[in-house]
N, C-alpha and C positions, 0 to 999 in steps of 0.2 A: 761811183764810176765817173771817170774823167775822159772827155772826148775832145780831141784837138783836130781842127780842120786846117789843112795846109795847101797853099798854092805858091806861086813864085814870089810875088811881092807883097801879098797880104793886103791888097787894096780892092780886089774884085771878087773872085770866087770864094776864097776862104772866109772873108768877113760876111759875105752873103750867106754862106752855109752856116756860120756861127749864129747869126741872127735868126735864120729860119729854124735851126735846130733848137735854139733856146725857146723859141715860140712853141714848137712841137712838144718839148719837154714840159713847159709850163702848162700847156693845155692838157697834158697827161697827168698833171699834178705830181711830177717827179723832180721838180727843181731842187728839192732837198737831197736827192739821191744821185742826180746827174749834173756834173759841172761841164761847162762848154767854153772853149777858147779857140783862138785861131792864130796862125803865124805864117811866115813865109820862109822859103828855103834860102832867100837872099836878104840882104839888108838894104836893097836898092831904094825902097820906099819907106824906110823906118821913120816913124813919127807922123806919118801922113794919115788923114782920114780916108774912108773908102773913096775910090775914084768917082767923079761926078756921075757917070753913066750908071755905075753900080748903085750909088746912093739914090739916084732918081728911081731906078727900078725897085729898090727895096722900099722906098717911101710909097710908091704906087701900090705895093702889096701890103702895106701896113706894117712893115718890118722896122724896128728901131735901129737907128744908126749911131745914136749917142754913145760915146765911150769906145767906139771901135777905132783903134789906132794901130797902124801897121808896125809889126816888129818881126825880127828874124827868130827862127826856132833856136832853142838853146838845149844844152845837155839836160838841164833841169826839166824841160818839157818831156823828154823821152822818159825820165823817171816818173813824172807826174801822170802822164797819159796812159789810159788803159787801151784806148783806140786812137790811132793817128790815121786820119782819113784824108787822102790827098786827091788832087784833081786830075793829074795826068801822069804819063809815064816818065817824063823828064823829072818831075818832082818826086815820083816814086824812087827813081834811081838815085837822086840826090839824098833823099832820106835814108835809103839803104846804105849809102856810103857814110853818112853822119852818125847813124844810130849805133849804140853798143850792140854787140851780137845778141845779147839776151833780150833786146827790145825789138828786134826785127819782126817777130810775129805780130806785133801791134800795128804794123803799117799796112794799109789797105787802100785800094783805089775806090773812089766814091761809088762807082757804078757796079762794083763786083757783086752786089746782091740783087741787081736788077736783071731778071730773066731776059736773055737775048741781047743784053747790053754789057755783060760782065767785063769785057776788055775795052770798052769805049771810054774815052776821056771826057771830062766836063770841058766844053769849049771855053777858051780864054777870051772873054769879051774885050779885053784891053786891045787885042789885035783885030777881032772881028767886029766890034762895036754892036754885037747882038746880045745885049744884056738880058733881054727877055728869054732868049734861047737858053742862056746859062741858068737863069732862074728856073725855067721849066725842067731842065735836066736835074737840078738839085731837088726840085719839088717831087720828082719821080723817085729819086734815090733815098732821100733822107727819112721818109717814114719807114722804109725797110730797115734802116739802121736803128731807128728807135725801137722797132719791134724786136730786133735781135738783142739789143742792149737791155731792153726791158725784161726779156726772158732770162737774162743773166743776173738780174738784181736779187 
């Protein structure tokens, strides 16, 4: 099973989600069955590491940041991914425009499994500078995705 996390630039939310989800997958002993990656809907930040505030928050929570490098989503990603989990409605709309029609069912909002928060966006800390709030939003949502995906293995 292949899971791709997507935000705008791939320097805050999606690399944070990638690192968090990899850790959840590893703790569940599923690394051999679930592959995780991240990308952005734009190439604005291509080649850059996670934004300093995101990196600091990740490190405070014991999340690895090594090897995380921003890149834009490609058509290859749509074919590779079983789940494309995005952070907000702007990225959802962009992905829906980019994706082949057969891949549209793969695209989801990160919070869609969180009861009472299904339509909420994961806040973009690049604008808000509230990186811990973003981490906590992902912390609430990602275990639900793991449970869903684990049930499909």
